[in-house]
GUBAPA-814986 format. One record per residue (C-alpha): residue in one letter; x, y negated, z negated; residue number from 0. Coordinates in nm, 3 decimals, decimal comma, padded with zeros to 5 digits, always signed. Each point is the difference from the previous one (the first is absolute). Layout:
{r:A	xx:X	yy:Y	zz:Z	k:NUM} $
...
END
This chain:
{r:M	xx:-00,539	yy:+07,514	zz:+01,383	k:0} $
{r:T	xx:+00,226	yy:-00,302	zz:-00,026	k:1} $
{r:V	xx:+00,364	yy:+00,032	zz:+00,094	k:2} $
{r:S	xx:+00,313	yy:-00,211	zz:-00,015	k:3} $
{r:P	xx:+00,110	yy:+00,032	zz:+00,361	k:4} $
{r:A	xx:+00,359	yy:+00,040	zz:+00,100	k:5} $
{r:S	xx:+00,113	yy:-00,311	zz:+00,179	k:6} $
{r:V	xx:+00,201	yy:-00,109	zz:+00,300	k:7} $
{r:V	xx:+00,178	yy:-00,335	zz:+00,000	k:8} $
{r:L	xx:-00,026	yy:-00,186	zz:+00,329	k:9} $
{r:P	xx:+00,285	yy:-00,214	zz:+00,139	k:10} $
{r:D	xx:-00,174	yy:-00,317	zz:-00,126	k:11} $
{r:G	xx:+00,008	yy:+00,137	zz:-00,355	k:12} $
{r:R	xx:-00,366	yy:+00,090	zz:-00,037	k:13} $
{r:S	xx:-00,081	yy:+00,337	zz:-00,150	k:14} $
{r:V	xx:-00,279	yy:+00,205	zz:+00,158	k:15} $
{r:C	xx:-00,162	yy:+00,333	zz:-00,074	k:16} $
{r:A	xx:+00,175	yy:+00,299	zz:+00,155	k:17} $
{r:L	xx:-00,349	yy:+00,143	zz:+00,059	k:18} $
{r:G	xx:-00,245	yy:-00,217	zz:+00,185	k:19} $
{r:Q	xx:-00,338	yy:+00,035	zz:+00,167	k:20} $
{r:G	xx:-00,037	yy:+00,034	zz:+00,375	k:21} $
{r:T	xx:-00,315	yy:-00,094	zz:+00,194	k:22} $
{r:W	xx:+00,045	yy:+00,151	zz:+00,346	k:23} $
{r:F	xx:-00,343	yy:+00,132	zz:+00,115	k:24} $
{r:M	xx:-00,185	yy:-00,207	zz:-00,261	k:25} $
{r:G	xx:-00,271	yy:-00,238	zz:+00,114	k:26} $
{r:E	xx:-00,113	yy:+00,224	zz:+00,285	k:27} $
{r:S	xx:-00,338	yy:+00,103	zz:-00,145	k:28} $
{r:P	xx:-00,246	yy:-00,201	zz:-00,213	k:29} $
{r:D	xx:-00,102	yy:+00,327	zz:-00,165	k:30} $
{r:R	xx:+00,349	yy:+00,043	zz:-00,145	k:31} $
{r:A	xx:+00,059	yy:-00,362	zz:-00,098	k:32} $
{r:Q	xx:-00,104	yy:+00,027	zz:-00,365	k:33} $
{r:D	xx:+00,213	yy:+00,310	zz:-00,056	k:34} $
{r:E	xx:+00,298	yy:-00,177	zz:+00,158	k:35} $
{r:I	xx:-00,050	yy:-00,308	zz:-00,216	k:36} $
{r:R	xx:-00,039	yy:+00,207	zz:-00,317	k:37} $
{r:S	xx:+00,316	yy:+00,197	zz:+00,076	k:38} $
{r:L	xx:+00,207	yy:-00,315	zz:+00,055	k:39} $
{r:Q	xx:-00,135	yy:-00,154	zz:-00,319	k:40} $
{r:A	xx:+00,070	yy:+00,319	zz:-00,196	k:41} $
{r:G	xx:+00,355	yy:-00,005	zz:+00,135	k:42} $
{r:L	xx:+00,039	yy:-00,357	zz:-00,125	k:43} $
{r:D	xx:-00,140	yy:+00,102	zz:-00,336	k:44} $
{r:A	xx:+00,266	yy:+00,273	zz:-00,015	k:45} $
{r:G	xx:+00,286	yy:-00,236	zz:+00,078	k:46} $
{r:L	xx:+00,037	yy:+00,047	zz:+00,377	k:47} $
{r:A	xx:+00,026	yy:-00,367	zz:+00,088	k:48} $
{r:L	xx:+00,136	yy:+00,029	zz:+00,355	k:49} $
{r:I	xx:-00,270	yy:+00,022	zz:+00,267	k:50} $
{r:D	xx:+00,107	yy:+00,032	zz:+00,363	k:51} $
{r:T	xx:-00,230	yy:-00,084	zz:+00,289	k:52} $
{r:A	xx:+00,016	yy:-00,141	zz:+00,355	k:53} $
{r:E	xx:-00,200	yy:-00,199	zz:+00,250	k:54} $
{r:M	xx:+00,002	yy:+00,310	zz:+00,222	k:55} $
{r:Y	xx:-00,177	yy:+00,227	zz:-00,247	k:56} $
{r:A	xx:-00,365	yy:+00,023	zz:+00,108	k:57} $
{r:D	xx:+00,050	yy:-00,328	zz:+00,190	k:58} $
{r:G	xx:+00,023	yy:-00,189	zz:-00,328	k:59} $
{r:G	xx:-00,254	yy:+00,215	zz:-00,181	k:60} $
{r:A	xx:+00,258	yy:+00,136	zz:-00,242	k:61} $
{r:E	xx:+00,104	yy:-00,353	zz:-00,095	k:62} $
{r:E	xx:-00,363	yy:-00,081	zz:-00,071	k:63} $
{r:I	xx:-00,025	yy:+00,306	zz:-00,227	k:64} $
{r:V	xx:+00,313	yy:-00,110	zz:-00,184	k:65} $
{r:G	xx:-00,136	yy:-00,352	zz:-00,034	k:66} $
{r:R	xx:-00,311	yy:+00,138	zz:-00,166	k:67} $
{r:A	xx:+00,201	yy:+00,232	zz:-00,224	k:68} $
{r:I	xx:+00,231	yy:-00,273	zz:-00,132	k:69} $
{r:A	xx:-00,264	yy:-00,271	zz:-00,047	k:70} $
{r:G	xx:+00,063	yy:-00,162	zz:-00,335	k:71} $
{r:R	xx:+00,326	yy:+00,193	zz:-00,050	k:72} $
{r:R	xx:+00,234	yy:-00,147	zz:+00,258	k:73} $
{r:D	xx:+00,265	yy:-00,073	zz:-00,263	k:74} $
{r:E	xx:+00,029	yy:+00,374	zz:-00,073	k:75} $
{r:V	xx:+00,082	yy:+00,093	zz:+00,359	k:76} $
{r:F	xx:+00,317	yy:+00,013	zz:+00,208	k:77} $
{r:L	xx:-00,174	yy:-00,046	zz:+00,334	k:78} $
{r:V	xx:+00,156	yy:+00,116	zz:+00,328	k:79} $
{r:S	xx:-00,137	yy:-00,038	zz:+00,352	k:80} $
{r:K	xx:+00,136	yy:+00,029	zz:+00,351	k:81} $
{r:V	xx:-00,010	yy:-00,191	zz:+00,328	k:82} $
{r:L	xx:-00,045	yy:+00,189	zz:+00,326	k:83} $
{r:P	xx:+00,294	yy:-00,028	zz:+00,242	k:84} $
{r:E	xx:-00,211	yy:-00,164	zz:+00,270	k:85} $
{r:H	xx:-00,077	yy:-00,281	zz:-00,245	k:86} $
{r:A	xx:+00,357	yy:-00,035	zz:-00,129	k:87} $
{r:S	xx:+00,098	yy:-00,316	zz:+00,190	k:88} $
{r:R	xx:+00,075	yy:-00,323	zz:-00,183	k:89} $
{r:H	xx:-00,357	yy:-00,125	zz:+00,025	k:90} $
{r:G	xx:-00,171	yy:+00,338	zz:+00,015	k:91} $
{r:T	xx:+00,149	yy:+00,115	zz:-00,330	k:92} $
{r:A	xx:-00,135	yy:-00,308	zz:-00,176	k:93} $
{r:A	xx:-00,347	yy:+00,048	zz:+00,147	k:94} $
{r:A	xx:-00,004	yy:+00,370	zz:-00,089	k:95} $
{r:C	xx:+00,107	yy:-00,078	zz:-00,354	k:96} $
{r:E	xx:-00,281	yy:-00,251	zz:-00,040	k:97} $
{r:D	xx:-00,250	yy:+00,261	zz:+00,119	k:98} $
{r:S	xx:+00,138	yy:+00,256	zz:-00,246	k:99} $
{r:L	xx:-00,017	yy:-00,247	zz:-00,287	k:100} $
{r:R	xx:-00,361	yy:-00,078	zz:+00,088	k:101} $
{r:R	xx:-00,097	yy:+00,369	zz:+00,003	k:102} $
{r:L	xx:+00,189	yy:+00,063	zz:-00,323	k:103} $
{r:K	xx:-00,153	yy:-00,311	zz:-00,160	k:104} $
{r:T	xx:+00,333	yy:-00,123	zz:-00,131	k:105} $
{r:D	xx:+00,238	yy:-00,289	zz:+00,055	k:106} $
{r:T	xx:+00,324	yy:+00,196	zz:+00,022	k:107} $
{r:L	xx:+00,152	yy:+00,339	zz:+00,071	k:108} $
{r:D	xx:+00,276	yy:+00,141	zz:-00,216	k:109} $
{r:L	xx:+00,155	yy:+00,168	zz:+00,303	k:110} $
{r:Y	xx:-00,074	yy:-00,028	zz:+00,373	k:111} $
{r:L	xx:+00,138	yy:+00,258	zz:+00,241	k:112} $
{r:L	xx:+00,053	yy:+00,025	zz:+00,375	k:113} $
{r:H	xx:-00,194	yy:+00,321	zz:+00,069	k:114} $
{r:W	xx:+00,236	yy:+00,124	zz:+00,271	k:115} $
{r:R	xx:+00,224	yy:-00,147	zz:+00,265	k:116} $
{r:G	xx:-00,170	yy:-00,147	zz:+00,305	k:117} $
{r:R	xx:+00,074	yy:-00,237	zz:+00,286	k:118} $
{r:H	xx:+00,059	yy:-00,307	zz:-00,214	k:119} $
{r:R	xx:+00,355	yy:-00,081	zz:-00,103	k:120} $
{r:L	xx:+00,095	yy:+00,084	zz:-00,355	k:121} $
{r:S	xx:+00,135	yy:-00,354	zz:-00,034	k:122} $
{r:D	xx:-00,345	yy:-00,144	zz:+00,075	k:123} $
{r:T	xx:-00,167	yy:+00,230	zz:-00,253	k:124} $
{r:V	xx:+00,257	yy:-00,081	zz:-00,269	k:125} $
{r:E	xx:-00,041	yy:-00,371	zz:+00,067	k:126} $
{r:A	xx:-00,376	yy:+00,036	zz:-00,042	k:127} $
{r:M	xx:+00,043	yy:+00,198	zz:-00,320	k:128} $
{r:E	xx:+00,232	yy:-00,261	zz:-00,146	k:129} $
{r:A	xx:-00,248	yy:-00,275	zz:+00,086	k:130} $
{r:L	xx:-00,281	yy:+00,192	zz:-00,173	k:131} $
{r:Q	xx:+00,224	yy:+00,043	zz:-00,302	k:132} $
{r:R	xx:+00,078	yy:-00,370	zz:-00,019	k:133} $
{r:E	xx:-00,372	yy:-00,076	zz:+00,022	k:134} $
{r:G	xx:-00,075	yy:+00,240	zz:-00,287	k:135} $
{r:K	xx:-00,215	yy:+00,226	zz:+00,217	k:136} $
{r:I	xx:+00,234	yy:+00,294	zz:-00,068	k:137} $
{r:R	xx:+00,253	yy:+00,056	zz:-00,277	k:138} $
{r:A	xx:+00,230	yy:+00,220	zz:+00,207	k:139} $
{r:W	xx:+00,010	yy:+00,203	zz:+00,320	k:140} $
{r:G	xx:+00,117	yy:+00,333	zz:+00,130	k:141} $
{r:V	xx:-00,036	yy:+00,241	zz:+00,289	k:142} $
{r:S	xx:-00,149	yy:+00,337	zz:+00,083	k:143} $
{r:N	xx:+00,103	yy:+00,277	zz:+00,239	k:144} $
{r:L	xx:+00,337	yy:-00,156	zz:+00,086	k:145} $
{r:D	xx:+00,281	yy:+00,243	zz:+00,073	k:146} $
{r:M	xx:+00,373	yy:-00,044	zz:-00,061	k:147} $
{r:N	xx:+00,065	yy:-00,200	zz:+00,316	k:148} $
{r:D	xx:-00,295	yy:-00,227	zz:-00,071	k:149} $
{r:M	xx:+00,112	yy:-00,059	zz:-00,358	k:150} $
{r:Q	xx:+00,353	yy:-00,079	zz:+00,107	k:151} $
{r:E	xx:-00,133	yy:-00,246	zz:+00,255	k:152} $
{r:L	xx:-00,229	yy:-00,153	zz:-00,260	k:153} $
{r:L	xx:+00,288	yy:-00,072	zz:-00,236	k:154} $
{r:G	xx:+00,173	yy:-00,186	zz:+00,281	k:155} $
{r:V	xx:-00,296	yy:-00,238	zz:+00,042	k:156} $
{r:P	xx:+00,004	yy:-00,327	zz:-00,197	k:157} $
{r:G	xx:-00,196	yy:+00,070	zz:-00,318	k:158} $
{r:G	xx:-00,016	yy:+00,372	zz:+00,073	k:159} $
{r:S	xx:+00,192	yy:+00,086	zz:-00,314	k:160} $
{r:Q	xx:-00,305	yy:-00,105	zz:-00,204	k:161} $
{r:V	xx:-00,181	yy:+00,323	zz:+00,096	k:162} $
{r:Q	xx:-00,134	yy:+00,171	zz:-00,312	k:163} $
{r:V	xx:-00,126	yy:+00,339	zz:+00,117	k:164} $
{r:N	xx:-00,022	yy:+00,231	zz:+00,297	k:165} $
{r:Q	xx:-00,323	yy:+00,201	zz:-00,010	k:166} $
{r:V	xx:+00,052	yy:+00,330	zz:+00,181	k:167} $
{r:L	xx:-00,141	yy:+00,349	zz:+00,028	k:168} $
{r:Y	xx:+00,170	yy:+00,207	zz:-00,272	k:169} $
{r:N	xx:-00,100	yy:+00,325	zz:-00,163	k:170} $
{r:L	xx:+00,131	yy:+00,353	zz:-00,049	k:171} $
{r:G	xx:-00,067	yy:+00,088	zz:+00,361	k:172} $
{r:R	xx:+00,136	yy:-00,328	zz:+00,140	k:173} $
{r:R	xx:+00,347	yy:-00,039	zz:-00,151	k:174} $
{r:G	xx:+00,185	yy:-00,149	zz:+00,296	k:175} $
{r:I	xx:+00,059	yy:-00,337	zz:-00,168	k:176} $
{r:E	xx:+00,219	yy:+00,167	zz:-00,263	k:177} $
{r:F	xx:+00,284	yy:+00,045	zz:+00,248	k:178} $
{r:D	xx:+00,061	yy:-00,367	zz:+00,072	k:179} $
{r:L	xx:-00,286	yy:-00,250	zz:-00,040	k:180} $
{r:Q	xx:-00,073	yy:+00,060	zz:-00,369	k:181} $
{r:P	xx:+00,366	yy:-00,015	zz:-00,111	k:182} $
{r:W	xx:+00,054	yy:-00,309	zz:+00,217	k:183} $
{r:C	xx:-00,298	yy:-00,174	zz:-00,162	k:184} $
{r:A	xx:+00,105	yy:+00,112	zz:-00,348	k:185} $
{r:Q	xx:+00,347	yy:-00,149	zz:+00,046	k:186} $
{r:R	xx:-00,159	yy:-00,334	zz:+00,083	k:187} $
{r:G	xx:-00,269	yy:+00,012	zz:-00,266	k:188} $
{r:V	xx:-00,284	yy:+00,023	zz:+00,251	k:189} $
{r:A	xx:-00,279	yy:+00,212	zz:-00,145	k:190} $
{r:I	xx:-00,156	yy:+00,287	zz:+00,193	k:191} $
{r:M	xx:-00,380	yy:+00,018	zz:-00,015	k:192} $
{r:A	xx:-00,111	yy:+00,352	zz:+00,086	k:193} $
{r:Y	xx:-00,331	yy:+00,021	zz:+00,183	k:194} $
{r:S	xx:-00,189	yy:+00,329	zz:+00,042	k:195} $
{r:P	xx:+00,205	yy:+00,159	zz:-00,282	k:196} $
{r:L	xx:-00,238	yy:+00,299	zz:+00,006	k:197} $
{r:E	xx:-00,006	yy:+00,020	zz:+00,382	k:198} $
{r:Q	xx:-00,373	yy:-00,076	zz:-00,026	k:199} $
{r:G	xx:-00,044	yy:+00,312	zz:-00,213	k:200} $
{r:R	xx:+00,161	yy:+00,240	zz:+00,245	k:201} $
{r:L	xx:+00,292	yy:+00,073	zz:-00,234	k:202} $
{r:L	xx:-00,211	yy:+00,120	zz:-00,288	k:203} $
{r:D	xx:-00,035	yy:+00,362	zz:+00,111	k:204} $
{r:S	xx:+00,378	yy:+00,048	zz:-00,005	k:205} $
{r:P	xx:+00,097	yy:+00,309	zz:-00,206	k:206} $
{r:A	xx:+00,311	yy:-00,182	zz:-00,121	k:207} $
{r:L	xx:-00,200	yy:-00,297	zz:-00,123	k:208} $
{r:N	xx:-00,247	yy:+00,229	zz:-00,171	k:209} $
{r:T	xx:+00,281	yy:+00,195	zz:-00,168	k:210} $
{r:V	xx:+00,149	yy:-00,316	zz:-00,148	k:211} $
{r:A	xx:-00,345	yy:-00,130	zz:-00,096	k:212} $
{r:Q	xx:-00,075	yy:+00,319	zz:-00,192	k:213} $
{r:R	xx:+00,327	yy:-00,032	zz:-00,192	k:214} $
{r:H	xx:-00,109	yy:-00,339	zz:-00,129	k:215} $
{r:G	xx:-00,375	yy:+00,052	zz:-00,026	k:216} $
{r:V	xx:-00,074	yy:-00,278	zz:+00,248	k:217} $
{r:T	xx:-00,141	yy:-00,018	zz:+00,351	k:218} $
{r:P	xx:+00,206	yy:+00,027	zz:+00,321	k:219} $
{r:A	xx:-00,086	yy:-00,365	zz:+00,068	k:220} $
{r:A	xx:+00,167	yy:-00,109	zz:-00,324	k:221} $
{r:V	xx:+00,314	yy:+00,193	zz:+00,095	k:222} $
{r:A	xx:+00,011	yy:-00,143	zz:+00,352	k:223} $
{r:L	xx:-00,034	yy:-00,355	zz:-00,130	k:224} $
{r:A	xx:+00,257	yy:+00,049	zz:-00,275	k:225} $
{r:W	xx:+00,238	yy:+00,133	zz:+00,266	k:226} $
{r:T	xx:-00,030	yy:-00,320	zz:+00,210	k:227} $
{r:M	xx:+00,071	yy:-00,212	zz:-00,308	k:228} $
{r:R	xx:+00,305	yy:+00,202	zz:-00,110	k:229} $
{r:L	xx:+00,223	yy:-00,238	zz:+00,195	k:230} $
{r:P	xx:+00,062	yy:-00,349	zz:-00,138	k:231} $
{r:G	xx:-00,157	yy:-00,279	zz:+00,198	k:232} $
{r:V	xx:-00,287	yy:+00,208	zz:+00,142	k:233} $
{r:I	xx:-00,363	yy:-00,107	zz:-00,044	k:234} $
{r:S	xx:-00,267	yy:+00,259	zz:+00,084	k:235} $
{r:I	xx:-00,346	yy:-00,116	zz:+00,119	k:236} $
{r:P	xx:-00,250	yy:+00,288	zz:+00,021	k:237} $
{r:K	xx:-00,355	yy:-00,085	zz:+00,094	k:238} $
{r:T	xx:-00,295	yy:+00,149	zz:-00,183	k:239} $
{r:A	xx:-00,363	yy:-00,088	zz:-00,058	k:240} $
{r:S	xx:-00,044	yy:+00,286	zz:-00,249	k:241} $
{r:L	xx:+00,038	yy:-00,051	zz:-00,374	k:242} $
{r:A	xx:+00,106	yy:+00,363	zz:-00,040	k:243} $
{r:R	xx:+00,279	yy:-00,039	zz:+00,255	k:244} $
{r:L	xx:+00,098	yy:-00,328	zz:-00,161	k:245} $
{r:R	xx:+00,061	yy:+00,192	zz:-00,322	k:246} $
{r:D	xx:+00,217	yy:+00,245	zz:+00,194	k:247} $
{r:N	xx:+00,198	yy:-00,292	zz:+00,142	k:248} $
{r:L	xx:+00,050	yy:-00,152	zz:-00,345	k:249} $
{r:A	xx:+00,143	yy:+00,327	zz:-00,130	k:250} $
{r:S	xx:+00,294	yy:-00,047	zz:+00,237	k:251} $
{r:L	xx:+00,126	yy:-00,291	zz:-00,211	k:252} $
{r:T	xx:+00,073	yy:+00,219	zz:-00,300	k:253} $
{r:L	xx:+00,136	yy:+00,295	zz:+00,198	k:254} $
{r:T	xx:+00,375	yy:+00,061	zz:+00,010	k:255} $
{r:L	xx:+00,110	yy:+00,251	zz:+00,262	k:256} $
{r:S	xx:+00,282	yy:+00,231	zz:-00,107	k:257} $
{r:P	xx:+00,293	yy:+00,110	zz:+00,217	k:258} $
{r:E	xx:-00,181	yy:+00,333	zz:+00,038	k:259} $
{r:D	xx:-00,314	yy:-00,181	zz:+00,121	k:260} $
{r:L	xx:+00,198	yy:-00,207	zz:+00,247	k:261} $
{r:G	xx:+00,178	yy:+00,312	zz:+00,125	k:262} $
{r:T	xx:-00,334	yy:+00,172	zz:+00,059	k:263} $
{r:L	xx:-00,126	yy:-00,298	zz:+00,198	k:264} $
{r:D	xx:+00,325	yy:-00,044	zz:+00,195	k:265} $
{r:A	xx:-00,015	yy:+00,363	zz:+00,110	k:266} $
{r:A	xx:-00,348	yy:-00,051	zz:+00,143	k:267} $
{r:F	xx:+00,058	yy:-00,354	zz:+00,127	k:268} $
{r:P	xx:+00,370	yy:-00,036	zz:+00,091	k:269} $
{r:A	xx:+00,174	yy:-00,335	zz:-00,014	k:270} $
{r:P	xx:+00,108	yy:-00,144	zz:+00,339	k:271} $
{r:T	xx:+00,348	yy:+00,085	zz:+00,124	k:272} $
{r:R	xx:+00,011	yy:-00,259	zz:+00,279	k:273} $
{r:S	xx:-00,152	yy:-00,332	zz:+00,097	k:274} $
{r:Q	xx:-00,359	yy:+00,027	zz:+00,122	k:275} $
{r:P	xx:-00,242	yy:-00,241	zz:+00,169	k:276} $
{r:L	xx:-00,223	yy:-00,174	zz:-00,250	k:277} $
{r:E	xx:-00,328	yy:+00,188	zz:-00,027	k:278} $
{r:I	xx:-00,329	yy:-00,189	zz:+00,007	k:279} $
{r:L	xx:-00,359	yy:+00,106	zz:-00,059	k:280} $
END
């Protein structure tokens, strides 16, 4: 099944798939490696060009899986990786990026993210990101797991306005960002990248999700993913190593949720009515 993915335009003008491929928990077992590689390649075949990984995942093992999956097809991929906060100093960020590039077997990343906030100053991390960009090691940079206060501080740092995305936990059961962070990012053109959009599968037994899925003849996973992508500027990055689940994920791209569907889901998963601390898995 090949699809024409909905797209999100980043602040730098590049257009990316609204549905990407996550890799958290990949690279942890040699026995699963071939299935993981095949799933990523099948996603690319279907038009899911964005692949998100991180140096943290399986201590670099996920990056190695991605490197194997994209061998000979780098030009098809919008490649995202992340630097751990303990490495996010001026020099540490550069060294971590080099290690990621080596594991991924590529010369450049399309997007490089600070995985979460740590002890290093945001100004130092931004300076390192800008240096990597000038050197051609990365095409752009962003952040992950930064809350409203962090994002406001970031935009006050020299170069901080060049942030492209904020990757955060967002799904039907984790809607806190809708109260303030998501609208704030939307107003500034900063994309939201939703990780764990299926809550690692825990959402899929929801009666409300199943009711909506039955209306459309799709799986609960397709509904949950379509729901995350209903807002402009949101990229959803489910992880799967199963071709069957990949097909479920792809179905979300052609699914339009009706006001009735959204009402059913809102009743089961209410929108936030006040500011909440940013949730993290």
